[in-house]
mmCIF file as Biopython writes it, N, C-alpha, C and O atoms, coordinates in Angstrom:
data_model
#
loop_
_atom_site.group_PDB
_atom_site.id
_atom_site.type_symbol
_atom_site.label_atom_id
_atom_site.label_alt_id
_atom_site.label_comp_id
_atom_site.label_asym_id
_atom_site.label_entity_id
_atom_site.label_seq_id
_atom_site.pdbx_PDB_ins_code
_atom_site.Cartn_x
_atom_site.Cartn_y
_atom_site.Cartn_z
_atom_site.occupancy
_atom_site.B_iso_or_equiv
_atom_site.auth_seq_id
_atom_site.auth_asym_id
_atom_site.pdbx_PDB_model_num
ATOM 1   N N  . UNK A ? 1  ? -95.199  50.812 -244.648 1.0 0.0 1  A 1 
ATOM 2   C CA . UNK A ? 1  ? -94.135  50.433 -245.555 1.0 0.0 1  A 1 
ATOM 3   C C  . UNK A ? 1  ? -93.567  51.703 -246.204 1.0 0.0 1  A 1 
ATOM 4   O O  . UNK A ? 1  ? -94.325  52.498 -246.761 1.0 0.0 1  A 1 
ATOM 5   N N  . UNK A ? 2  ? -92.254  51.902 -246.139 1.0 0.0 2  A 1 
ATOM 6   C CA . UNK A ? 2  ? -91.641  53.087 -246.749 1.0 0.0 2  A 1 
ATOM 7   C C  . UNK A ? 2  ? -91.808  53.108 -248.263 1.0 0.0 2  A 1 
ATOM 8   O O  . UNK A ? 2  ? -91.796  52.067 -248.920 1.0 0.0 2  A 1 
ATOM 9   N N  . UNK A ? 3  ? -91.964  54.315 -248.801 1.0 0.0 3  A 1 
ATOM 10  C CA . UNK A ? 3  ? -92.040  54.506 -250.247 1.0 0.0 3  A 1 
ATOM 11  C C  . UNK A ? 3  ? -90.896  55.409 -250.654 1.0 0.0 3  A 1 
ATOM 12  O O  . UNK A ? 3  ? -90.571  56.359 -249.941 1.0 0.0 3  A 1 
ATOM 13  N N  . UNK A ? 4  ? -90.278  55.125 -251.793 1.0 0.0 4  A 1 
ATOM 14  C CA . UNK A ? 4  ? -89.226  55.977 -252.326 1.0 0.0 4  A 1 
ATOM 15  C C  . UNK A ? 4  ? -89.847  56.927 -253.331 1.0 0.0 4  A 1 
ATOM 16  O O  . UNK A ? 4  ? -90.522  56.507 -254.271 1.0 0.0 4  A 1 
ATOM 17  N N  . UNK A ? 5  ? -89.607  58.224 -253.118 1.0 0.0 5  A 1 
ATOM 18  C CA . UNK A ? 5  ? -90.160  59.265 -253.976 1.0 0.0 5  A 1 
ATOM 19  C C  . UNK A ? 5  ? -89.013  60.175 -254.383 1.0 0.0 5  A 1 
ATOM 20  O O  . UNK A ? 5  ? -88.218  60.583 -253.536 1.0 0.0 5  A 1 
ATOM 21  N N  . UNK A ? 6  ? -88.917  60.498 -255.666 1.0 0.0 6  A 1 
ATOM 22  C CA . UNK A ? 6  ? -87.829  61.345 -256.149 1.0 0.0 6  A 1 
ATOM 23  C C  . UNK A ? 6  ? -88.166  62.821 -256.004 1.0 0.0 6  A 1 
ATOM 24  O O  . UNK A ? 6  ? -89.322  63.228 -256.110 1.0 0.0 6  A 1 
ATOM 25  N N  . UNK A ? 7  ? -87.125  63.613 -255.760 1.0 0.0 7  A 1 
ATOM 26  C CA . UNK A ? 7  ? -87.258  65.064 -255.748 1.0 0.0 7  A 1 
ATOM 27  C C  . UNK A ? 7  ? -87.216  65.562 -257.185 1.0 0.0 7  A 1 
ATOM 28  O O  . UNK A ? 7  ? -86.575  64.954 -258.042 1.0 0.0 7  A 1 
ATOM 29  N N  . UNK A ? 8  ? -87.904  66.674 -257.447 1.0 0.0 8  A 1 
ATOM 30  C CA . UNK A ? 8  ? -87.804  67.295 -258.764 1.0 0.0 8  A 1 
ATOM 31  C C  . UNK A ? 8  ? -87.676  68.795 -258.575 1.0 0.0 8  A 1 
ATOM 32  O O  . UNK A ? 8  ? -88.133  69.347 -257.575 1.0 0.0 8  A 1 
ATOM 33  N N  . UNK A ? 9  ? -87.055  69.443 -259.536 1.0 0.0 9  A 1 
ATOM 34  C CA . UNK A ? 9  ? -86.814  70.874 -259.447 1.0 0.0 9  A 1 
ATOM 35  C C  . UNK A ? 9  ? -87.970  71.639 -260.067 1.0 0.0 9  A 1 
ATOM 36  O O  . UNK A ? 9  ? -88.430  71.309 -261.160 1.0 0.0 9  A 1 
ATOM 37  N N  . UNK A ? 10 ? -88.439  72.671 -259.357 1.0 0.0 10 A 1 
ATOM 38  C CA . UNK A ? 10 ? -89.426  73.616 -259.867 1.0 0.0 10 A 1 
ATOM 39  C C  . UNK A ? 10 ? -88.864  74.994 -259.550 1.0 0.0 10 A 1 
ATOM 40  O O  . UNK A ? 10 ? -88.760  75.377 -258.384 1.0 0.0 10 A 1 
ATOM 41  N N  . UNK A ? 11 ? -88.502  75.735 -260.587 1.0 0.0 11 A 1 
ATOM 42  C CA . UNK A ? 11 ? -87.836  77.038 -260.434 1.0 0.0 11 A 1 
ATOM 43  C C  . UNK A ? 11 ? -86.581  76.833 -259.593 1.0 0.0 11 A 1 
ATOM 44  O O  . UNK A ? 11 ? -85.717  76.041 -259.970 1.0 0.0 11 A 1 
ATOM 45  N N  . UNK A ? 12 ? -86.460  77.526 -258.463 1.0 0.0 12 A 1 
ATOM 46  C CA . UNK A ? 12 ? -85.251  77.394 -257.640 1.0 0.0 12 A 1 
ATOM 47  C C  . UNK A ? 12 ? -85.489  76.522 -256.407 1.0 0.0 12 A 1 
ATOM 48  O O  . UNK A ? 12 ? -84.712  76.572 -255.453 1.0 0.0 12 A 1 
ATOM 49  N N  . UNK A ? 13 ? -86.556  75.725 -256.422 1.0 0.0 13 A 1 
ATOM 50  C CA . UNK A ? 13 ? -86.889  74.865 -255.278 1.0 0.0 13 A 1 
ATOM 51  C C  . UNK A ? 13 ? -86.879  73.398 -255.684 1.0 0.0 13 A 1 
ATOM 52  O O  . UNK A ? 13 ? -86.951  73.072 -256.869 1.0 0.0 13 A 1 
ATOM 53  N N  . UNK A ? 14 ? -86.789  72.516 -254.692 1.0 0.0 14 A 1 
ATOM 54  C CA . UNK A ? 14 ? -86.975  71.086 -254.910 1.0 0.0 14 A 1 
ATOM 55  C C  . UNK A ? 14 ? -88.341  70.711 -254.362 1.0 0.0 14 A 1 
ATOM 56  O O  . UNK A ? 14 ? -88.754  71.201 -253.311 1.0 0.0 14 A 1 
ATOM 57  N N  . UNK A ? 15 ? -89.042  69.837 -255.082 1.0 0.0 15 A 1 
ATOM 58  C CA . UNK A ? 15 ? -90.418  69.481 -254.748 1.0 0.0 15 A 1 
ATOM 59  C C  . UNK A ? 15 ? -90.521  67.981 -254.514 1.0 0.0 15 A 1 
ATOM 60  O O  . UNK A ? 15 ? -89.920  67.185 -255.235 1.0 0.0 15 A 1 
ATOM 61  N N  . UNK A ? 16 ? -91.285  67.609 -253.503 1.0 0.0 16 A 1 
ATOM 62  C CA . UNK A ? 16 ? -91.627  66.212 -253.253 1.0 0.0 16 A 1 
ATOM 63  C C  . UNK A ? 16 ? -93.090  66.049 -253.638 1.0 0.0 16 A 1 
ATOM 64  O O  . UNK A ? 16 ? -93.953  66.749 -253.110 1.0 0.0 16 A 1 
ATOM 65  N N  . UNK A ? 17 ? -93.370  65.137 -254.547 1.0 0.0 17 A 1 
ATOM 66  C CA . UNK A ? 17 ? -94.746  64.848 -254.933 1.0 0.0 17 A 1 
ATOM 67  C C  . UNK A ? 17 ? -95.201  63.622 -254.151 1.0 0.0 17 A 1 
ATOM 68  O O  . UNK A ? 17 ? -94.602  62.551 -254.249 1.0 0.0 17 A 1 
ATOM 69  N N  . UNK A ? 18 ? -96.267  63.793 -253.376 1.0 0.0 18 A 1 
ATOM 70  C CA . UNK A ? 18 ? -96.762  62.702 -252.539 1.0 0.0 18 A 1 
ATOM 71  C C  . UNK A ? 18 ? -97.886  61.988 -253.285 1.0 0.0 18 A 1 
ATOM 72  O O  . UNK A ? 18 ? -98.873  62.622 -253.658 1.0 0.0 18 A 1 
ATOM 73  N N  . UNK A ? 19 ? -97.753  60.672 -253.509 1.0 0.0 19 A 1 
ATOM 74  C CA . UNK A ? 19 ? -98.770  59.927 -254.246 1.0 0.0 19 A 1 
ATOM 75  C C  . UNK A ? 19 ? -100.136 59.950 -253.549 1.0 0.0 19 A 1 
ATOM 76  O O  . UNK A ? 19 ? -100.221 60.020 -252.323 1.0 0.0 19 A 1 
ATOM 77  N N  . UNK A ? 20 ? -101.201 59.889 -254.357 1.0 0.0 20 A 1 
ATOM 78  C CA . UNK A ? 20 ? -102.570 59.887 -253.823 1.0 0.0 20 A 1 
ATOM 79  C C  . UNK A ? 20 ? -102.803 58.750 -252.842 1.0 0.0 20 A 1 
ATOM 80  O O  . UNK A ? 20 ? -103.574 58.895 -251.893 1.0 0.0 20 A 1 
ATOM 81  N N  . UNK A ? 21 ? -102.142 57.619 -253.065 1.0 0.0 21 A 1 
ATOM 82  C CA . UNK A ? 21 ? -102.330 56.476 -252.162 1.0 0.0 21 A 1 
ATOM 83  C C  . UNK A ? 21 ? -101.872 56.796 -250.743 1.0 0.0 21 A 1 
ATOM 84  O O  . UNK A ? 21 ? -102.356 56.186 -249.789 1.0 0.0 21 A 1 
ATOM 85  N N  . UNK A ? 22 ? -100.953 57.738 -250.589 1.0 0.0 22 A 1 
ATOM 86  C CA . UNK A ? 22 ? -100.533 58.168 -249.253 1.0 0.0 22 A 1 
ATOM 87  C C  . UNK A ? 22 ? -101.394 59.310 -248.728 1.0 0.0 22 A 1 
ATOM 88  O O  . UNK A ? 22 ? -101.591 59.429 -247.519 1.0 0.0 22 A 1 
ATOM 89  N N  . UNK A ? 23 ? -101.907 60.145 -249.620 1.0 0.0 23 A 1 
ATOM 90  C CA . UNK A ? 23 ? -102.687 61.314 -249.212 1.0 0.0 23 A 1 
ATOM 91  C C  . UNK A ? 23 ? -104.084 60.963 -248.709 1.0 0.0 23 A 1 
ATOM 92  O O  . UNK A ? 23 ? -104.553 61.542 -247.729 1.0 0.0 23 A 1 
ATOM 93  N N  . UNK A ? 24 ? -104.749 60.020 -249.371 1.0 0.0 24 A 1 
ATOM 94  C CA . UNK A ? 24 ? -106.137 59.686 -249.013 1.0 0.0 24 A 1 
ATOM 95  C C  . UNK A ? 24 ? -106.298 59.288 -247.549 1.0 0.0 24 A 1 
ATOM 96  O O  . UNK A ? 24 ? -107.155 59.857 -246.873 1.0 0.0 24 A 1 
ATOM 97  N N  . UNK A ? 25 ? -105.516 58.336 -247.022 1.0 0.0 25 A 1 
ATOM 98  C CA . UNK A ? 25 ? -105.701 57.949 -245.615 1.0 0.0 25 A 1 
ATOM 99  C C  . UNK A ? 25 ? -105.395 59.092 -244.638 1.0 0.0 25 A 1 
ATOM 100 O O  . UNK A ? 25 ? -105.903 59.099 -243.516 1.0 0.0 25 A 1 
ATOM 101 N N  . UNK A ? 26 ? -104.567 60.057 -245.062 1.0 0.0 26 A 1 
ATOM 102 C CA . UNK A ? 26 ? -104.210 61.186 -244.200 1.0 0.0 26 A 1 
ATOM 103 C C  . UNK A ? 26 ? -105.215 62.325 -244.289 1.0 0.0 26 A 1 
ATOM 104 O O  . UNK A ? 26 ? -105.184 63.252 -243.480 1.0 0.0 26 A 1 
ATOM 105 N N  . UNK A ? 27 ? -106.109 62.252 -245.276 1.0 0.0 27 A 1 
ATOM 106 C CA . UNK A ? 27 ? -107.083 63.313 -245.533 1.0 0.0 27 A 1 
ATOM 107 C C  . UNK A ? 27 ? -106.381 64.633 -245.863 1.0 0.0 27 A 1 
ATOM 108 O O  . UNK A ? 27 ? -106.803 65.701 -245.420 1.0 0.0 27 A 1 
ATOM 109 N N  . UNK A ? 28 ? -105.299 64.541 -246.650 1.0 0.0 28 A 1 
ATOM 110 C CA . UNK A ? 28 ? -104.558 65.715 -247.101 1.0 0.0 28 A 1 
ATOM 111 C C  . UNK A ? 28 ? -104.995 66.045 -248.516 1.0 0.0 28 A 1 
ATOM 112 O O  . UNK A ? 28 ? -105.335 65.153 -249.293 1.0 0.0 28 A 1 
ATOM 113 N N  . UNK A ? 29 ? -104.986 67.349 -248.853 1.0 0.0 29 A 1 
ATOM 114 C CA . UNK A ? 29 ? -105.320 67.755 -250.217 1.0 0.0 29 A 1 
ATOM 115 C C  . UNK A ? 29 ? -104.527 69.002 -250.588 1.0 0.0 29 A 1 
ATOM 116 O O  . UNK A ? 29 ? -103.899 69.632 -249.737 1.0 0.0 29 A 1 
ATOM 117 N N  . UNK A ? 30 ? -104.566 69.343 -251.860 1.0 0.0 30 A 1 
ATOM 118 C CA . UNK A ? 30 ? -103.845 70.508 -252.364 1.0 0.0 30 A 1 
ATOM 119 C C  . UNK A ? 30 ? -104.248 71.752 -251.577 1.0 0.0 30 A 1 
ATOM 120 O O  . UNK A ? 30 ? -105.431 71.985 -251.327 1.0 0.0 30 A 1 
ATOM 121 N N  . UNK A ? 31 ? -103.263 72.537 -251.196 1.0 0.0 31 A 1 
ATOM 122 C CA . UNK A ? 31 ? -103.523 73.761 -250.452 1.0 0.0 31 A 1 
ATOM 123 C C  . UNK A ? 31 ? -103.375 73.618 -248.945 1.0 0.0 31 A 1 
ATOM 124 O O  . UNK A ? 31 ? -103.302 74.620 -248.234 1.0 0.0 31 A 1 
ATOM 125 N N  . UNK A ? 32 ? -103.329 72.376 -248.446 1.0 0.0 32 A 1 
ATOM 126 C CA . UNK A ? 32 ? -103.126 72.162 -247.010 1.0 0.0 32 A 1 
ATOM 127 C C  . UNK A ? 32 ? -101.735 72.654 -246.607 1.0 0.0 32 A 1 
ATOM 128 O O  . UNK A ? 32 ? -100.798 72.612 -247.403 1.0 0.0 32 A 1 
ATOM 129 N N  . UNK A ? 33 ? -101.614 73.116 -245.372 1.0 0.0 33 A 1 
ATOM 130 C CA . UNK A ? 33 ? -100.315 73.506 -244.826 1.0 0.0 33 A 1 
ATOM 131 C C  . UNK A ? 33 ? -99.726  72.302 -244.109 1.0 0.0 33 A 1 
ATOM 132 O O  . UNK A ? 33 ? -100.391 71.666 -243.291 1.0 0.0 33 A 1 
ATOM 133 N N  . UNK A ? 34 ? -98.462  71.994 -244.426 1.0 0.0 34 A 1 
ATOM 134 C CA . UNK A ? 34 ? -97.790  70.835 -243.854 1.0 0.0 34 A 1 
ATOM 135 C C  . UNK A ? 34 ? -96.550  71.309 -243.109 1.0 0.0 34 A 1 
ATOM 136 O O  . UNK A ? 34 ? -95.783  72.125 -243.619 1.0 0.0 34 A 1 
ATOM 137 N N  . UNK A ? 35 ? -96.359  70.795 -241.908 1.0 0.0 35 A 1 
ATOM 138 C CA . UNK A ? 35 ? -95.178  71.108 -241.111 1.0 0.0 35 A 1 
ATOM 139 C C  . UNK A ? 35 ? -94.136  70.025 -241.350 1.0 0.0 35 A 1 
ATOM 140 O O  . UNK A ? 35 ? -94.451  68.836 -241.321 1.0 0.0 35 A 1 
ATOM 141 N N  . UNK A ? 36 ? -92.889  70.440 -241.588 1.0 0.0 36 A 1 
ATOM 142 C CA . UNK A ? 36 ? -91.788  69.504 -241.818 1.0 0.0 36 A 1 
ATOM 143 C C  . UNK A ? 36 ? -90.755  69.701 -240.716 1.0 0.0 36 A 1 
ATOM 144 O O  . UNK A ? 36 ? -90.308  70.821 -240.471 1.0 0.0 36 A 1 
ATOM 145 N N  . UNK A ? 37 ? -90.373  68.599 -240.047 1.0 0.0 37 A 1 
ATOM 146 C CA . UNK A ? 37 ? -89.393  68.647 -238.966 1.0 0.0 37 A 1 
ATOM 147 C C  . UNK A ? 37 ? -88.287  67.646 -239.277 1.0 0.0 37 A 1 
ATOM 148 O O  . UNK A ? 37 ? -88.567  66.502 -239.635 1.0 0.0 37 A 1 
ATOM 149 N N  . UNK A ? 38 ? -87.033  68.070 -239.143 1.0 0.0 38 A 1 
ATOM 150 C CA . UNK A ? 38 ? -85.901  67.152 -239.278 1.0 0.0 38 A 1 
ATOM 151 C C  . UNK A ? 38 ? -85.771  66.431 -237.944 1.0 0.0 38 A 1 
ATOM 152 O O  . UNK A ? 38 ? -85.505  67.055 -236.917 1.0 0.0 38 A 1 
ATOM 153 N N  . UNK A ? 39 ? -85.961  65.103 -237.962 1.0 0.0 39 A 1 
ATOM 154 C CA . UNK A ? 39 ? -85.941  64.323 -236.722 1.0 0.0 39 A 1 
ATOM 155 C C  . UNK A ? 39 ? -84.614  63.609 -236.490 1.0 0.0 39 A 1 
ATOM 156 O O  . UNK A ? 39 ? -84.303  63.229 -235.361 1.0 0.0 39 A 1 
ATOM 157 N N  . UNK A ? 40 ? -83.838  63.426 -237.539 1.0 0.0 40 A 1 
ATOM 158 C CA . UNK A ? 40 ? -82.526  62.783 -237.470 1.0 0.0 40 A 1 
ATOM 159 C C  . UNK A ? 40 ? -81.837  63.062 -238.801 1.0 0.0 40 A 1 
ATOM 160 O O  . UNK A ? 40 ? -82.493  63.478 -239.756 1.0 0.0 40 A 1 
ATOM 161 N N  . UNK A ? 41 ? -80.543  62.845 -238.879 1.0 0.0 41 A 1 
ATOM 162 C CA . UNK A ? 41 ? -79.893  63.023 -240.178 1.0 0.0 41 A 1 
ATOM 163 C C  . UNK A ? 41 ? -80.593  62.163 -241.240 1.0 0.0 41 A 1 
ATOM 164 O O  . UNK A ? 41 ? -80.785  60.961 -241.056 1.0 0.0 41 A 1 
ATOM 165 N N  . UNK A ? 42 ? -80.964  62.796 -242.339 1.0 0.0 42 A 1 
ATOM 166 C CA . UNK A ? 42 ? -81.608  62.126 -243.475 1.0 0.0 42 A 1 
ATOM 167 C C  . UNK A ? 42 ? -83.033  61.663 -243.169 1.0 0.0 42 A 1 
ATOM 168 O O  . UNK A ? 42 ? -83.564  60.823 -243.894 1.0 0.0 42 A 1 
ATOM 169 N N  . UNK A ? 43 ? -83.666  62.189 -242.116 1.0 0.0 43 A 1 
ATOM 170 C CA . UNK A ? 43 ? -85.025  61.784 -241.751 1.0 0.0 43 A 1 
ATOM 171 C C  . UNK A ? 43 ? -85.894  63.008 -241.484 1.0 0.0 43 A 1 
ATOM 172 O O  . UNK A ? 43 ? -85.497  63.922 -240.761 1.0 0.0 43 A 1 
ATOM 173 N N  . UNK A ? 44 ? -87.091  63.013 -242.083 1.0 0.0 44 A 1 
ATOM 174 C CA . UNK A ? 44 ? -88.058  64.087 -241.888 1.0 0.0 44 A 1 
ATOM 175 C C  . UNK A ? 44 ? -89.345  63.528 -241.318 1.0 0.0 44 A 1 
ATOM 176 O O  . UNK A ? 44 ? -89.669  62.357 -241.517 1.0 0.0 44 A 1 
ATOM 177 N N  . UNK A ? 45 ? -90.076  64.372 -240.607 1.0 0.0 45 A 1 
ATOM 178 C CA . UNK A ? 45 ? -91.424  64.032 -240.150 1.0 0.0 45 A 1 
ATOM 179 C C  . UNK A ? 45 ? -92.363  65.075 -240.735 1.0 0.0 45 A 1 
ATOM 180 O O  . UNK A ? 45 ? -92.114  66.274 -240.611 1.0 0.0 45 A 1 
ATOM 181 N N  . UNK A ? 46 ? -93.436  64.628 -241.371 1.0 0.0 46 A 1 
ATOM 182 C CA . UNK A ? 46 ? -94.440  65.518 -241.943 1.0 0.0 46 A 1 
ATOM 183 C C  . UNK A ? 46 ? -95.710  65.427 -241.120 1.0 0.0 46 A 1 
ATOM 184 O O  . UNK A ? 46 ? -96.113  64.343 -240.698 1.0 0.0 46 A 1 
ATOM 185 N N  . UNK A ? 47 ? -96.341  66.581 -240.892 1.0 0.0 47 A 1 
ATOM 186 C CA . UNK A ? 47 ? -97.644  66.578 -240.233 1.0 0.0 47 A 1 
ATOM 187 C C  . UNK A ? 47 ? -98.466  67.739 -240.762 1.0 0.0 47 A 1 
ATOM 188 O O  . UNK A ? 47 ? -97.928  68.793 -241.100 1.0 0.0 47 A 1 
ATOM 189 N N  . UNK A ? 48 ? -99.769  67.535 -240.829 1.0 0.0 48 A 1 
ATOM 190 C CA . UNK A ? 48 ? -100.672 68.586 -241.283 1.0 0.0 48 A 1 
ATOM 191 C C  . UNK A ? 48 ? -100.755 69.635 -240.186 1.0 0.0 48 A 1 
ATOM 192 O O  . UNK A ? 48 ? -101.019 69.316 -239.026 1.0 0.0 48 A 1 
ATOM 193 N N  . UNK A ? 49 ? -100.527 70.891 -240.560 1.0 0.0 49 A 1 
ATOM 194 C CA . UNK A ? 49 ? -100.514 71.975 -239.565 1.0 0.0 49 A 1 
ATOM 195 C C  . UNK A ? 49 ? -101.922 72.431 -239.238 1.0 0.0 49 A 1 
ATOM 196 O O  . UNK A ? 49 ? -102.105 73.335 -238.422 1.0 0.0 49 A 1 
#
């Protein structure tokens, strides 16, 4: 099920905060490297690198 998450500004960057409910099943944690790929207009794919 898609989740809507707002972007927020930190210094000169925009940040996406991923809720813990999405991180736990993926086994992702702070400091992990994540690859972001644009798959279509307005669509991204995230994967742990």
